[in-house]
Structures are given as C-alpha cells and as structure tokens.
N, C-alpha and C positions, 0 to 999 in steps of 0.2 A: 720289375726291376731286374729280371733275369738277363736281359740283353742290354746292359748298360755299358756303352763304350767309354773308354778313358778320354777325358776332355782336357785335363790339365795334369802335368806331372812336375814335381819340384825339381827333377833332374834336367828336363829339357824345355819346360814352359808349356805353351799350348801344343796339344797333340792333335793333328788333323790328318789321319791316314789317307783320306781321299784326295786332298790337295797336294800332298807331298809326292804322290805317285805320278800324277800327270797334270801339267799346267797347260791348258789349251792356249794356242796362240790367238791373238786378237784377229778378228775377221773384218775385212773391209770390202770395198767394191772393186779392188784391183787397181785403184788410182792412188799414187803417192802424191800427197799434197805438201807443198813447201810454203810456209807462211812466216812473216816477220811479226813478232809480238813484243810489246813493251809493258803490257798490263801486269801489275804486281811485281815489277822488277825495278822500281824506282827510276823509270825512264830509260833504262838500258835496253837496247835492242837485242833480241834473240831470234835466231832462225829455228823454227820447229818443223820437223819432218814427221808426218803421220801417214797412216795407211799401209805401212809395211807389215806384211804378215810373215814375220820371221820369228824363230825361237829366240829367246833371250841371248844365248851366246853369240849367235850370228848378228843380232841387232847391236850388241856391244862391239863386235869386230867392225861392223860397218861404221858405227859412230867414231871409232878410233881412226879409221881411214879418212873419214870426212874431216875430223879435227886436224889431222895431219895435212890434208889438202888445203884447208883454210888457214892453217897456222894459228888456230885459236883453241880455247878450251870448250868444254861442253859436257853433257851428261845424258844418260838414258833414264827417263822417269815414266813409269806406267806405259811402256810400249811406245813412247814418243822420244825421238832424238832431239835434243836441244843443242844448238851450236851458237856460241857467242858471236855477236855482230850480225851484219846484214851480208850474208854470203849466198843468197838464193841462186844467183846465176851459176856460180861454180858448182854448187851442189846439184843443180838441175842437169848440167852437162854430164857430170860424173854418173848420176843415176840413169840418165838416158843411154849412156854408153853400156851400162849393164843390162839394157833391154827392158827397163821398167817404164810404165806409162806415168809421166810426171806432169803435174799442173802447179802453177804458181797461184796460191790462194791469198785472199786478203789484199791489203793495200800496199 
C-alpha cells in the first residue's frame, strides 16, 4: 500500500489525475454523418451530427454556429451535436463548405 493514489477527496470529489490532464478526441473514419432521430425523444425529431474529430471547445463553437444557422436549439452530448428539428440539408451545405466529407445517414 506504499503506492496508493488518491481516489476521492471531500474537497473536490473524485480525483482522477490521468483523465484531467488529457481528454482524447473521439476518432472516426473521417466522414461526418448527419442523421434524423426521434427515438427516446417522445416523437420529436432531432438532427444528430457524428464523426467530427474536434476537441470539445471547437465542437461547442460549431454547434453554436449550426444552431444559429438553423434558428433552433440544440446541445453537444458525448461528442455528438444535436440540433432540434430536421435541418439535414442546411447543415450538410454548411459542413461541405468547410471542406468536410459529409454523408446523410438513416431515413
């Protein structure tokens, strides 16, 4: 028990020095996929954008720009951008202008 790292502190909660130093960005195949989903949302449609290998601050900035473009709300959850409504075509045009490879996935 000589080399016992601190796991929990009453001051700051869980302590994880390895995770706090570097968060790896999610890796994909280089193709951004845009899909419309309704599952788990009480029938409300949401456009999800996956496959972006950007760090969190850049992902949030892109989400903000896309929400402004579509005039709707949205969020970033686990590396996936969610935009309210069916705005696949607008988002596809915007991302293609930025030089990304984009595919419309799903129905």
